[in-house]
C-alpha positions as CSV (number, residue, x, y, z in Angstrom):
1,M,3.9,44.0,-3.8
2,K,0.8,45.3,-5.4
3,S,1.9,44.3,-8.9
4,T,2.6,40.9,-7.7
5,K,-0.9,40.6,-6.2
6,Q,-2.5,41.9,-9.4
7,Y,-0.4,39.4,-11.3
8,S,-1.7,36.6,-9.1
9,I,-5.3,37.6,-9.6
10,L,-4.7,37.8,-13.4
11,V,-3.3,34.2,-13.4
12,A,-6.1,32.9,-11.3
13,A,-8.7,34.5,-13.6
14,V,-7.1,33.0,-16.7
15,V,-7.0,29.5,-15.0
16,L,-10.9,29.9,-14.2
17,V,-11.5,30.8,-17.7
18,F,-9.6,27.8,-19.0
19,L,-11.4,25.4,-16.6
20,A,-14.7,26.9,-17.6
21,G,-13.9,25.8,-21.2
22,F,-14.7,22.3,-20.0
23,T,-18.3,23.0,-19.1
24,G,-19.8,22.6,-22.6
25,P,-19.6,23.4,-26.4
26,Q,-20.7,27.0,-26.2
27,D,-17.6,28.3,-24.4
28,A,-15.3,29.8,-26.9
29,A,-12.2,28.6,-25.0
30,V,-13.0,25.1,-26.3
31,F,-15.2,25.2,-29.3
32,Q,-15.1,28.0,-32.0
33,S,-17.0,28.1,-35.3
34,Q,-17.9,30.7,-37.8
35,T,-21.4,29.3,-38.3
36,T,-23.9,31.8,-37.1
37,S,-27.2,30.3,-38.3
38,E,-29.7,28.7,-35.9
39,A,-29.6,25.5,-37.8
40,T,-26.1,23.7,-37.4
41,P,-24.5,20.6,-39.0
42,W,-23.7,19.2,-35.6
43,T,-25.9,17.8,-32.7
44,D,-26.5,19.5,-29.5
45,R,-24.9,16.8,-27.3
46,P,-22.0,17.9,-25.0
47,F,-18.4,17.3,-25.7
48,K,-17.0,14.5,-23.7
49,N,-14.3,16.5,-22.0
50,N,-14.9,16.2,-18.3
51,P,-11.3,16.7,-16.9
52,L,-12.1,14.1,-14.2
53,D,-12.7,11.4,-16.7
54,F,-9.6,9.4,-17.8
55,Q,-8.7,6.4,-19.9
56,F,-6.4,3.5,-19.1
57,A,-5.8,0.1,-20.7
58,I,-5.5,-3.4,-19.1
59,V,-3.5,-6.2,-20.5
60,T,-3.8,-9.7,-19.4
61,D,-2.2,-13.2,-19.2
62,R,0.9,-13.6,-21.4
63,T,2.2,-16.9,-20.1
64,G,1.1,-20.3,-19.1
65,G,2.0,-21.3,-22.7
66,C,3.3,-18.0,-24.1
67,R,2.6,-17.4,-27.9
68,P,5.8,-15.5,-28.8
69,G,5.3,-12.0,-30.2
70,V,1.7,-11.5,-29.2
71,F,2.3,-9.5,-26.0
72,K,5.0,-7.4,-27.6
73,K,2.5,-6.6,-30.5
74,A,-0.1,-5.6,-27.8
75,I,2.3,-3.1,-26.3
76,L,2.8,-1.5,-29.7
77,Q,-0.9,-1.3,-30.1
78,V,-1.4,0.3,-26.7
79,N,1.1,3.1,-27.8
80,L,-1.2,3.7,-30.7
81,L,-4.1,4.1,-28.3
82,Q,-2.4,6.4,-25.9
83,P,-4.2,5.7,-22.6
84,E,-3.0,7.6,-19.6
85,F,-1.5,4.5,-18.1
86,V,-1.7,0.7,-18.3
87,M,-2.7,-2.0,-15.8
88,C,-2.3,-5.7,-15.9
89,V,-3.8,-8.8,-14.1
90,G,-0.6,-10.8,-13.8
91,D,1.3,-13.7,-15.3
92,L,3.9,-11.8,-17.3
93,V,6.7,-14.4,-17.1
94,E,6.6,-18.1,-17.5
95,G,8.2,-18.8,-14.1
96,Y,7.8,-22.2,-12.5
97,I,11.6,-22.5,-12.4
98,D,13.1,-25.9,-11.5
99,N,15.8,-26.2,-9.0
100,H,15.6,-22.6,-8.2
101,D,17.3,-21.7,-11.5
102,T,17.7,-17.9,-10.7
103,D,19.5,-17.3,-14.0
104,T,16.7,-18.5,-16.0
105,L,14.2,-16.5,-13.9
106,K,16.3,-13.2,-14.3
107,K,16.4,-13.7,-18.0
108,Q,12.6,-14.0,-18.1
109,Y,12.2,-10.8,-16.0
110,D,14.8,-9.0,-18.2
111,E,12.9,-10.1,-21.3
112,M,9.6,-8.7,-19.9
113,D,11.3,-5.5,-18.6
114,A,12.7,-5.0,-22.1
115,I,9.2,-5.3,-23.7
116,L,7.7,-2.9,-21.2
117,D,10.6,-0.4,-21.8
118,S,8.9,0.3,-25.2
119,L,5.7,1.3,-23.5
120,E,5.2,5.2,-23.7
121,M,3.1,5.5,-20.5
122,R,3.2,4.2,-16.9
123,F,2.7,0.5,-16.3
124,F,1.3,-1.0,-13.1
125,R,2.3,-4.6,-12.2
126,V,0.0,-7.2,-10.6
127,P,1.6,-10.5,-9.7
128,G,0.3,-13.9,-10.9
129,N,1.2,-17.5,-10.0
130,H,3.7,-17.6,-12.8
131,D,5.3,-14.4,-11.6
132,I,5.6,-15.5,-8.0
133,T,5.6,-19.4,-7.7
134,D,7.6,-19.8,-4.6
135,D,9.8,-17.9,-2.1
136,V,12.7,-17.6,-4.5
137,M,10.5,-15.9,-7.1
138,L,9.0,-13.7,-4.4
139,K,12.4,-12.6,-3.3
140,E,13.4,-11.7,-6.8
141,Y,10.1,-9.9,-7.5
142,R,10.5,-7.8,-4.3
143,K,14.1,-7.0,-5.3
144,R,13.0,-5.7,-8.7
145,Y,9.5,-4.3,-8.1
146,G,8.8,-3.9,-4.5
147,S,5.7,-5.0,-2.7
148,P,3.4,-7.3,-4.6
149,Y,0.4,-5.6,-3.1
150,Y,-0.2,-1.9,-3.0
151,H,-2.7,0.8,-3.7
152,F,-2.7,4.2,-5.3
153,V,-5.2,7.0,-6.1
154,Y,-5.7,8.7,-9.5
155,K,-8.3,11.5,-10.0
156,N,-9.9,10.4,-6.7
157,V,-10.4,6.8,-7.9
158,L,-8.9,4.2,-5.6
159,F,-6.8,1.3,-7.2
160,L,-6.3,-1.7,-5.0
161,I,-3.7,-4.2,-6.3
162,V,-4.3,-7.6,-4.5
163,C,-1.7,-10.3,-4.5
164,T,-3.3,-13.7,-4.7
165,E,0.1,-15.4,-4.3
166,D,0.4,-14.6,-0.5
167,P,2.1,-16.7,0.4
168,P,3.3,-18.2,-3.0
169,R,2.2,-21.7,-3.6
170,G,1.9,-21.6,-7.4
171,R,2.6,-25.2,-8.0
172,L,-0.5,-26.3,-6.1
173,G,-2.7,-24.9,-8.9
174,D,-5.9,-23.2,-7.9
175,A,-5.6,-24.6,-4.3
176,G,-2.4,-22.4,-4.0
177,A,-4.3,-19.1,-4.0
178,G,-3.6,-17.0,-0.9
179,I,-4.3,-13.6,0.6
180,G,-2.6,-13.3,4.0
181,D,-3.7,-11.4,7.0
182,T,-1.0,-8.8,6.7
183,Q,-2.2,-7.9,3.3
184,I,-5.9,-7.9,4.5
185,S,-4.9,-5.4,7.2
186,Y,-3.2,-3.2,4.6
187,M,-6.2,-3.2,2.4
188,K,-8.4,-2.3,5.3
189,R,-6.1,0.8,6.0
190,A,-6.2,1.8,2.3
191,L,-9.9,1.7,2.2
192,Q,-10.3,3.6,5.5
193,D,-7.8,6.3,4.4
194,N,-9.7,6.7,1.1
195,K,-13.4,6.8,2.1
196,S,-14.1,9.7,-0.1
197,A,-12.8,7.9,-3.3
198,R,-15.5,8.2,-6.0
199,W,-14.9,4.6,-7.1
200,T,-12.6,1.6,-6.2
201,L,-11.1,-0.5,-8.8
202,V,-9.6,-3.9,-7.8
203,F,-6.9,-5.8,-9.6
204,M,-5.9,-9.3,-9.0
205,H,-4.5,-12.3,-10.8
206,R,-6.5,-15.4,-9.6
207,P,-10.3,-14.9,-9.7
208,V,-10.6,-15.8,-6.0
209,F,-14.2,-14.5,-6.1
210,E,-15.1,-17.4,-8.4
211,K,-13.8,-20.5,-6.8
212,P,-15.0,-24.0,-7.9
213,G,-18.2,-25.0,-6.1
214,G,-19.3,-21.4,-5.8
215,K,-17.3,-20.6,-2.7
216,T,-15.3,-17.5,-2.1
217,H,-11.7,-17.5,-0.9
218,E,-11.6,-16.7,2.8
219,G,-9.1,-14.0,2.5
220,W,-10.9,-12.3,-0.4
221,A,-14.2,-12.6,1.5
222,K,-12.9,-10.3,4.2
223,I,-11.7,-7.6,1.6
224,E,-15.0,-8.1,-0.3
225,D,-17.0,-7.4,2.9
226,M,-15.1,-4.0,3.3
227,L,-16.0,-3.1,-0.3
228,K,-19.8,-3.8,-0.2
229,D,-20.9,-0.3,0.8
230,R,-18.8,1.5,-1.8
231,P,-18.9,1.5,-5.6
232,H,-16.4,-0.8,-6.9
233,T,-15.4,-3.1,-9.9
234,V,-13.1,-6.1,-9.9
235,F,-10.8,-7.3,-12.6
236,A,-8.8,-10.7,-12.6
237,G,-7.1,-13.0,-15.1
238,H,-5.7,-16.5,-14.7
239,A,-8.5,-18.5,-16.4
240,H,-7.5,-17.4,-20.0
241,K,-11.3,-17.1,-20.8
242,Y,-13.3,-14.0,-20.6
243,L,-16.2,-14.0,-18.1
244,K,-18.3,-11.3,-16.4
245,R,-20.3,-11.8,-13.2
246,E,-22.6,-9.4,-11.4
247,K,-22.0,-9.8,-7.6
248,H,-23.5,-7.4,-5.0
249,G,-24.7,-5.3,-7.9
250,R,-21.1,-4.8,-9.0
251,S,-19.1,-6.1,-12.0
252,Y,-16.6,-8.8,-11.5
253,I,-14.6,-9.5,-14.7
254,I,-12.2,-12.2,-15.7
255,L,-10.1,-11.1,-18.8
256,A,-9.0,-13.6,-21.5
257,T,-5.5,-13.4,-22.8
258,T,-2.8,-11.1,-24.3
259,G,-0.6,-13.9,-25.8
260,G,-1.1,-16.5,-23.0
261,A,-2.2,-20.1,-23.9
262,S,-5.5,-20.1,-25.6
263,E,-7.7,-22.1,-28.0
264,L,-8.6,-18.7,-29.6
265,S,-12.0,-20.2,-30.3
266,G,-13.7,-16.8,-30.3
267,I,-16.0,-14.5,-28.4
268,A,-18.7,-17.0,-27.9
269,A,-16.2,-19.2,-26.0
270,G,-14.5,-16.2,-24.2
271,A,-11.2,-17.3,-25.8
272,F,-9.4,-14.4,-27.6
273,D,-6.5,-12.0,-27.4
274,H,-7.6,-8.5,-26.3
275,I,-6.7,-5.2,-24.7
276,M,-9.4,-3.8,-22.4
277,W,-10.0,-0.1,-22.6
278,V,-11.5,1.6,-19.7
279,T,-12.9,5.1,-19.5
280,M,-13.4,6.2,-15.8
281,T,-16.5,8.4,-15.3
282,D,-18.4,9.5,-12.2
283,Q,-21.0,6.8,-13.0
284,G,-18.3,4.1,-13.0
285,P,-16.0,2.6,-15.6
286,R,-17.1,2.3,-19.2
287,I,-15.5,-0.8,-20.7
288,A,-14.5,-1.7,-24.3
289,N,-12.7,-4.9,-25.2
290,L,-10.5,-4.3,-28.2
291,M,-9.7,-7.5,-30.2
292,M,-6.0,-7.4,-31.1
293,D,-6.4,-8.4,-34.7
294,G,-8.6,-5.2,-35.1
295,I,-6.1,-2.5,-34.0
296,H,-3.8,-1.3,-36.7
297,D,-1.7,1.8,-37.3
298,E,-2.1,4.4,-40.1
299,N,-0.1,2.2,-42.4
300,V,-2.8,-0.6,-42.4
301,R,-3.0,-0.1,-46.2
302,A,0.0,1.8,-47.6
303,G,1.4,2.4,-51.1
304,K,0.2,4.0,-54.3
305,F,-3.5,4.8,-54.8
306,K,-5.1,5.3,-58.2
307,W,-7.9,7.8,-58.3
308,K,-10.8,6.7,-60.4
């Protein structure tokens, strides 16, 4: 019994020494160098190795006029970047099936599932109006992927996935956006159960916080009111053009496209294909927009090289 206790103490000590290595560059468990002089060829800034920080990627609209191959390329690029997981903001299948053609719908879902199968890390779905256009599509979505709205916590950051197709009325255009009372009650419980979360990240498809005429969608207004006293950031898609707003001192971001219909007229117009890279810190998310045409693997230039 005594040896077991001693072993446990030893293991605990090793773990503490390992964790202590994250405190800064001076700890030999993390950083080692043979340099002994007072002057060093490196700066005195700390290593960015806080174990509570994490990185994830966000991909955005693929459909509403899908450009073949773009989203599939993005998935390969995400594998190069190696985030801890991947989020989306909806519209992964073309949907809008006429005459409840479930065979075509299933083929579209199967195609997307096959693309996502090549992703090396976890992927979190967010439904859009093309993913859930009507009750038939909602039934198939639930059968395959479960609830269209949910939440999870990762390293004490709360992720809220809001379904803006509740109930589904995709063919009505922007007038079809909905967030039902049952979902609002669910979000209220999720927020109450996670009051100590250090940040809340909200993902939705339609930017219901940016309705024409400056009005906020009634259902979203209720959720937004619950968020006002806690640090949060909101991500959406649907518009196929990038836009950032400051609201209540918080960032509300509409992503552009990852293969969806786009003029591709450039950054100034907000029309481009991109992958969003998010580093979560205690001060909030640090966001980088990676243009897809600027991400290449190690073979970007391969072949023979002649030394001069």
